[in-house]
C-alpha positions in Angstrom: 152.2 -7.3 -226.8 152.8 -9.9 -229.8 151.1 -13.5 -229.6 151.6 -15.6 -232.4 150.2 -19.1 -233.8 153.3 -18.9 -236.2 155.1 -17.0 -239.0 152.2 -16.5 -241.1 149.6 -16.3 -238.4 150.4 -13.3 -235.5 148.8 -10.2 -233.6 150.3 -7.0 -231.7 148.5 -4.9 -229.7 149.8 -1.6 -229.5 147.1 0.0 -227.1 143.6 -0.7 -226.3 142.5 2.8 -225.0 138.9 3.9 -222.9 137.1 6.5 -225.4 133.7 6.5 -222.9 131.9 3.9 -220.5 130.6 2.1 -223.5 133.3 2.2 -226.0 137.1 1.4 -226.6 139.6 1.3 -229.5 141.8 -1.3 -230.0 145.2 -0.4 -231.8 147.6 -3.0 -233.8 148.3 -5.2 -236.6 147.7 -8.4 -238.0 149.9 -10.8 -239.9 148.0 -13.1 -241.8 148.9 -15.8 -244.7 148.6 -14.3 -248.0 145.7 -15.1 -250.1 143.5 -16.7 -247.1 140.5 -15.7 -246.0 140.6 -14.2 -242.0 138.2 -13.4 -239.5 138.7 -11.4 -235.9 136.3 -10.0 -233.4 136.2 -9.2 -230.2 134.2 -11.0 -227.5 133.2 -10.2 -223.2 133.0 -13.7 -222.6 129.4 -14.4 -221.1 128.6 -10.7 -221.8 129.0 -12.0 -225.9 130.8 -10.5 -228.6 131.4 -6.5 -228.6 130.3 -5.2 -231.5 133.1 -3.6 -233.8 131.6 -0.2 -234.4 134.2 1.4 -236.8 137.4 -0.2 -238.4 140.1 0.6 -240.5 143.4 -0.8 -242.1 146.7 0.8 -242.8 150.1 -0.3 -244.0 153.0 -1.1 -241.3 156.1 -1.1 -242.9 158.1 -1.6 -239.9 156.9 -5.2 -239.3 158.2 -7.6 -242.0 157.1 -11.3 -242.3 159.9 -13.8 -242.4 158.4 -15.0 -245.8 156.6 -12.0 -247.8 155.6 -14.4 -249.9 153.4 -16.4 -248.0 152.3 -13.4 -245.2 151.0 -9.9 -245.6 150.9 -7.4 -242.7 148.2 -4.6 -242.0 147.8 -2.3 -239.0 144.1 -2.0 -237.8 141.9 0.5 -235.8 139.1 -1.0 -234.0 136.4 1.0 -232.4 134.1 -1.9 -230.6 131.0 -1.4 -227.8 132.1 -2.6 -223.9 129.4 -4.7 -222.2 126.6 -3.1 -221.0 127.3 -3.9 -216.9 129.3 -0.2 -216.0 131.1 -2.5 -213.7 132.8 -4.1 -217.0 132.8 -1.0 -218.7 136.6 -0.2 -219.2 138.8 -2.9 -221.0 140.7 -3.8 -217.7 138.0 -4.2 -215.8 135.9 -6.5 -217.7 136.0 -10.3 -216.3 136.8 -11.3 -219.9 137.7 -9.4 -223.5 139.4 -11.6 -226.1 140.8 -10.0 -229.3 140.5 -13.1 -232.0 142.5 -13.3 -235.4 141.6 -16.3 -237.4 142.4 -17.8 -240.5 141.1 -21.0 -242.0 141.2 -23.7 -238.5 144.3 -21.9 -237.2 143.7 -19.2 -234.3 145.6 -16.9 -232.3 143.9 -14.8 -229.2 144.8 -11.8 -227.8 143.8 -11.0 -223.8 142.7 -7.4 -224.2 143.1 -6.6 -220.3 146.3 -7.6 -220.1 148.6 -5.3 -218.0 151.3 -4.9 -220.9 149.2 -3.8 -223.2 149.4 0.3 -223.1 146.3 2.5 -222.1 148.2 5.6 -223.1 147.7 6.5 -226.9 149.4 9.2 -226.7 152.5 7.5 -225.9 152.1 4.9 -228.4 151.5 7.2 -231.4 155.1 8.9 -230.5 156.7 5.0 -230.4 154.6 3.1 -233.0 155.1 3.4 -236.5 153.4 7.0 -237.8 151.1 5.1 -240.0 149.2 4.2 -237.4 149.1 7.8 -235.9 148.2 9.4 -239.3 145.3 6.6 -239.5 143.8 7.2 -236.2 143.9 11.1 -237.1 142.1 10.4 -240.0 139.5 8.1 -238.3 139.1 10.6 -235.5 137.9 13.0 -238.1 135.6 10.5 -239.5 134.4 8.8 -236.5 132.4 10.5 -233.5 133.0 7.6 -231.6 137.1 8.4 -231.5 136.1 12.3 -231.3 137.7 12.5 -227.4 141.4 11.2 -228.7 141.3 14.9 -230.0 138.8 17.0 -227.5 141.7 17.2 -224.4 141.3 20.5 -222.8 144.7 20.2 -221.3 147.2 19.7 -224.5 146.7 20.7 -227.7 145.9 18.4 -230.5 144.6 16.1 -227.6 146.8 12.6 -227.9 148.1 13.6 -231.5 149.7 16.3 -229.4 153.2 14.8 -229.1 153.2 13.0 -232.3 152.4 16.1 -234.6 155.2 17.9 -232.5 157.6 15.9 -234.6 156.6 16.3 -237.9 157.8 19.7 -239.7 155.3 22.2 -239.5 155.2 24.4 -242.9 153.1 27.8 -243.4 151.6 28.4 -247.6 154.6 27.7 -249.5 158.1 27.0 -248.7 161.0 25.7 -250.5 163.5 22.8 -250.0 161.6 20.8 -247.6 163.6 17.4 -247.8 163.1 15.5 -249.5 161.0 17.5 -251.8 162.0 21.0 -253.9 158.9 22.7 -252.6 155.5 22.1 -250.6 152.8 24.7 -251.1 149.0 24.4 -249.9 145.9 27.1 -250.5 142.6 27.1 -249.0 139.3 29.0 -250.0 136.4 30.2 -248.4 134.4 27.9 -249.5 136.6 25.0 -247.3 138.5 23.6 -250.1 142.6 23.0 -250.5 145.2 22.1 -252.4 148.1 20.7 -251.9 151.0 20.2 -254.2 154.5 18.7 -252.9 157.2 19.0 -255.9 160.2 17.3 -256.3 163.2 17.3 -258.0 163.4 14.3 -259.9 160.4 12.4 -262.2 157.4 11.1 -259.5 156.9 7.6 -260.2 152.9 6.9 -261.5 152.3 4.6 -258.5 153.3 7.2 -255.8 150.3 8.0 -253.5 149.2 10.9 -251.8 146.9 11.1 -248.5 145.4 13.8 -246.3 143.9 14.6 -242.8 142.5 17.8 -242.1 142.5 19.9 -238.5 140.4 22.4 -238.4 140.8 25.5 -236.0 137.6 26.4 -234.8 136.7 30.0 -232.4 136.2 29.6 -228.9 133.0 30.6 -227.4 134.9 32.1 -225.0 137.3 34.2 -227.4 140.4 32.1 -226.2 142.4 29.8 -227.9 141.0 28.4 -231.2 139.5 24.6 -230.7 141.5 22.2 -232.7 139.2 19.7 -234.4 139.7 16.6 -237.2 137.6 17.4 -239.8 136.5 15.0 -242.4 137.1 15.5 -245.9 134.0 15.2 -248.3 136.2 14.2 -251.0 140.1 13.6 -251.5 141.7 13.4 -254.7 145.3 13.3 -255.5 147.4 12.3 -258.5 151.0 12.0 -259.0 152.3 14.2 -261.8 155.3 14.2 -263.9 157.4 16.0 -261.5 155.1 17.0 -258.5 151.7 15.2 -256.6 148.9 17.1 -256.1 145.9 16.6 -254.2 142.3 18.5 -254.2 140.0 18.0 -250.6 136.8 19.7 -249.4 135.1 19.6 -246.2 131.1 19.9 -246.1 129.9 23.2 -245.3 128.5 22.2 -242.0 131.8 22.0 -240.5 132.2 26.1 -242.1 130.6 27.8 -239.5 133.3 28.9 -236.8 136.1 27.8 -238.8 139.0 30.4 -238.8 141.8 28.2 -239.9 143.3 24.8 -240.9 146.3 22.9 -241.2 146.8 19.5 -243.0 148.7 16.6 -242.5 150.0 15.0 -245.4 151.0 11.1 -245.8 153.0 10.9 -249.2 154.8 8.1 -250.7 157.3 8.7 -253.2 158.3 5.5 -254.3 158.7 2.1 -252.6 159.6 2.9 -249.1 160.2 6.4 -249.3 157.3 7.6 -247.0 156.8 10.4 -245.1 154.8 12.9 -243.0 154.5 16.8 -242.9 152.0 19.0 -241.7 151.0 22.5 -243.9 149.1 25.5 -242.8 147.6 26.4 -246.3 147.4 30.4 -247.6 144.3 31.4 -247.7 142.7 33.4 -250.9 141.1 33.1 -253.9 139.9 30.4 -256.3 142.1 31.0 -259.2 145.2 30.6 -257.9 144.1 27.5 -255.9 143.1 26.0 -259.0 146.1 27.5 -260.9 148.5 25.8 -258.6 147.4 22.3 -259.6 149.5 22.9 -262.6 152.1 25.5 -262.0 155.8 23.9 -262.6 158.2 23.8 -260.3 161.1 26.0 -261.3 163.7 23.8 -259.2 162.9 20.5 -261.0 165.7 19.2 -263.1 163.0 18.7 -265.8 160.2 21.3 -265.2 157.5 19.1 -267.1 154.2 20.2 -265.6 153.0 23.3 -266.0 150.6 22.4 -269.0 151.1 18.6 -269.2 148.9 16.3 -270.4 148.6 14.8 -266.6 148.2 17.9 -265.0 145.4 19.1 -267.1 143.6 16.0 -266.8 144.0 16.5 -263.0 142.2 20.0 -263.4 139.9 19.1 -265.3 138.6 16.3 -262.5 138.8 18.8 -260.1 136.7 21.2 -262.2 134.2 18.9 -262.5 134.1 17.5 -259.0 133.9 21.7 -257.8 130.5 22.0 -260.4 129.0 18.9 -259.3 129.6 20.2 -255.2 128.6 24.0 -256.2 126.6 24.4 -259.2 123.1 22.8 -257.6 123.4 25.2 -254.8 124.4 28.4 -256.7 121.4 27.7 -259.2 119.0 27.1 -256.6 120.1 30.6 -255.2 120.0 32.1 -258.2 116.1 31.1 -258.8 115.7 32.3 -255.2 117.2 36.0 -256.0 115.3 36.2 -259.3 111.9 35.7 -257.5 112.4 37.8 -254.0 110.6 41.1 -253.6 112.4 44.2 -254.6 111.6 46.2 -251.1 113.1 45.4 -247.9 112.2 46.3 -244.4 114.6 49.0 -242.4 115.2 46.5 -239.4 117.6 45.0 -238.8 120.2 47.8 -239.7 123.6 46.0 -240.1 126.0 47.8 -242.2 129.1 46.2 -243.9 132.1 48.6 -245.1 134.0 46.5 -247.6 137.5 47.1 -248.6 139.0 49.3 -245.7 142.2 48.7 -246.7 143.7 52.2 -246.6 144.6 53.4 -242.9 143.8 56.8 -244.2 140.2 55.6 -244.5 139.8 56.4 -240.7 140.0 60.2 -241.2 137.0 60.4 -244.0 135.1 58.1 -240.8 135.8 60.7 -238.3 133.8 63.2 -240.5 130.9 60.7 -241.7 130.8 58.7 -238.3 127.5 60.2 -236.9 125.5 59.3 -240.6 126.7 55.9 -240.6 125.9 55.6 -236.8 122.3 56.7 -237.1 121.4 54.3 -239.6 122.7 51.2 -238.2 122.9 49.3 -234.9 126.4 47.0 -236.0 129.0 47.4 -237.7 131.1 44.6 -239.9 134.2 45.9 -241.6 136.8 43.9 -243.5 139.8 44.8 -245.1 143.7 45.5 -244.1 142.7 48.5 -242.0 140.1 47.3 -240.5 140.8 47.8 -237.1 142.2 51.0 -237.4 138.6 52.3 -238.8 136.9 50.2 -236.1 138.6 52.1 -233.4 137.0 55.5 -234.7 133.5 53.6 -233.8 135.0 52.6 -231.0 136.0 55.7 -229.3 132.6 56.8 -229.9 130.9 54.0 -228.3 127.7 54.5 -230.2 127.4 50.8 -232.3 129.6 47.8 -231.8 131.8 47.4 -234.6 133.2 44.1 -235.4 136.4 42.8 -237.7 138.5 39.9 -238.7 137.0 36.3 -238.4 134.7 37.5 -236.3 133.0 39.9 -238.9 133.0 37.3 -241.6 131.3 35.0 -239.4 128.6 37.6 -238.2 128.0 37.8 -241.9 127.4 34.4 -242.4 125.5 34.4 -239.8 123.5 37.3 -240.7 122.9 35.7 -244.3 119.2 35.3 -243.7 118.2 38.6 -242.8 117.3 41.8 -244.6 118.0 45.1 -244.6 122.1 44.2 -244.6 123.5 47.6 -246.5 127.1 46.3 -248.1 129.2 49.3 -248.3 132.2 49.4 -250.8 134.6 52.2 -249.0 136.3 53.0 -252.3 133.2 53.8 -254.4 131.4 55.8 -251.2 134.5 58.0 -250.5 134.6 58.5 -254.6 130.6 59.4 -254.5 131.4 61.5 -251.3 133.7 63.6 -253.4 131.5 63.9 -256.5 128.8 65.5 -254.4 126.5 63.1 -253.8 124.3 62.8 -250.9 124.9 60.0 -248.1 121.8 57.9 -248.9 123.2 57.9 -252.7 126.6 57.0 -251.7 125.6 54.5 -249.5 123.1 52.8 -251.9 120.5 50.6 -251.1 120.4 47.4 -248.5 120.8 44.1 -250.1 118.2 41.5 -250.1 118.6 38.4 -248.2 118.4 36.5 -251.2 121.3 38.5 -252.4 123.7 38.5 -249.8 123.4 34.7 -249.3 123.8 34.5 -253.2 127.1 36.8 -252.1 128.7 34.5 -249.9 127.9 31.4 -251.9 129.2 32.7 -255.0 132.4 34.5 -253.4 133.4 31.0 -251.3 132.8 29.2 -254.4 134.3 31.2 -256.8 135.7 34.3 -255.6 138.2 36.0 -257.9 139.3 38.2 -255.3 141.0 37.9 -251.8 138.0 40.1 -250.7 133.9 40.6 -250.7 134.7 44.0 -252.5 135.5 42.4 -255.7 132.9 39.3 -255.7 130.3 42.5 -254.5 131.3 44.3 -258.0 131.0 41.0 -260.0 127.7 40.3 -258.6 126.4 43.8 -259.0 127.4 43.5 -262.6 125.6 40.4 -263.4 122.4 41.6 -261.8 123.0 44.6 -264.0 122.5 42.9 -267.3 123.9 45.8 -269.4 123.7 45.1 -273.0 127.3 44.1 -274.5 128.5 43.6 -271.2 130.2 40.4 -269.9 128.1 38.7 -267.1 131.7 37.4 -265.8 134.8 39.6 -267.2 138.0 37.0 -266.6 140.1 36.9 -263.4 142.8 39.4 -263.3 145.5 36.6 -262.3 148.2 35.3 -264.5 147.8 31.2 -264.4 150.6 28.9 -265.7 149.3 28.5 -269.2 146.6 30.2 -271.6 145.0 26.8 -271.7 144.8 26.4 -267.7 143.6 30.5 -267.7 141.1 29.3 -270.2 139.3 26.2 -268.4 139.6 28.1 -264.7 137.7 31.1 -266.6 135.1 29.2 -268.1 134.6 27.1 -265.0 134.1 30.1 -262.5 131.6 31.9 -265.5 129.5 28.7 -265.3 129.5 29.0 -261.6 128.7 32.8 -261.8 125.9 32.4 -264.1 124.4 29.1 -262.3 120.8 29.3 -262.4 120.7 32.3 -264.8 120.2 31.2 -268.3 120.3 35.0 -269.7 123.4 35.4 -268.2 124.8 32.2 -269.6 123.6 33.1 -273.1 125.2 36.2 -272.9 128.7 34.5 -271.9 128.5 31.9 -274.7 127.3 34.5 -277.6 130.1 35.3 -279.7 131.9 38.6 -280.0 130.5 41.5 -282.3 132.6 43.1 -284.9 
């Protein structure tokens, strides 16, 4: 519904949708005189003004003023409070509900009760500009008031489902995605994501890349995961010579139960050349995530990004953001571990079997299962062959064996407990083959401070896809063997030597955060 005062002052109401008995959202656009101050408000007659509790604005390029020199158009999303009278709680039931847009002494008003205004947001999002749908998705993550839009049990993604279904869905890395040569996304256990859109031709310096994130959360009943818009604690994007790259991070409070994610991107290459797409990041370690920011496009006419000044500047900016976000917490955990008592109680007893990557490992556990079972009340298994090993214990039925995302979540839940025994399966098998007894081969339980620190280091600075590499690095750090580097460089071939140096120095600072002695050993000049 469009109401116009003249050619430079107009308002369009796309939808008014009830969110709860006390709140509704208005979606639309406003055309206002360029350079002139404007005010907007919503009122319910004698019930008074309806407070606008959340607002955001976005481009609406499909709507053009008669003379762009004299007017400008902005889309809006306004969440407003409804009258307290339950009889007037829904927009269509209110005795009066008026949207007012004022510019100077000119006013345009829209009756939000008008039956011509759609109330079905799913249909509106499909039919209107995709900038409005993208803006509403970002707002649904930012404002709890809009959460009901995504939380509909009978349809995936809630009211966004039909619109999202029209966007291309990519996974990991994919080439030749029009208008791009390549799109890639990577994620880390810390809740970080890097997205790179590589073009075949130079990208202008005013290109923009925005992101909204949808998390896949474990269902309490074991059913399909819940799909929840998640706010980005930070998002930093930049155009590079032949690509656009973005780095995002979610707050740690959103990590519990997170099984996966997808990123919805809004990219503007040049002028009106803009598009949306969805991509599910490939999970992994931190080094490839950071390296992707500088890895050039082999399909580009001029592959200028790898090691370029803008790419290195972006990498440095992301490194600075990561250290600001993670170093204080890692310093506190290191200090806590340094002052924790060495002894640990025997209960609760949980054994984590790391590196169950070889299906043949199941044969070993057919033999040693009784020894494992009498030492624990629960097993957590991680690795490519974790399911095969878990079946050995499942058939015996002595202790529960948990694998996959459930094992990761169980370990995170147990981070405040003592007596968790972390066993690297390869080292365990080698120790038994060398004649070690069970107790010596299994090793000592980790203190709660060590386990908490291990999980935090693996998430923020892990150099391998699994926990075994991070565990080995933590033990090396704790041993402090003279002449041994506390942090050996990540075994990953990066875009350029300069990128490798920046990333490894950054990871070393995180691994030695709060440990002055280890930091000094890292910075000491080599002998010889």
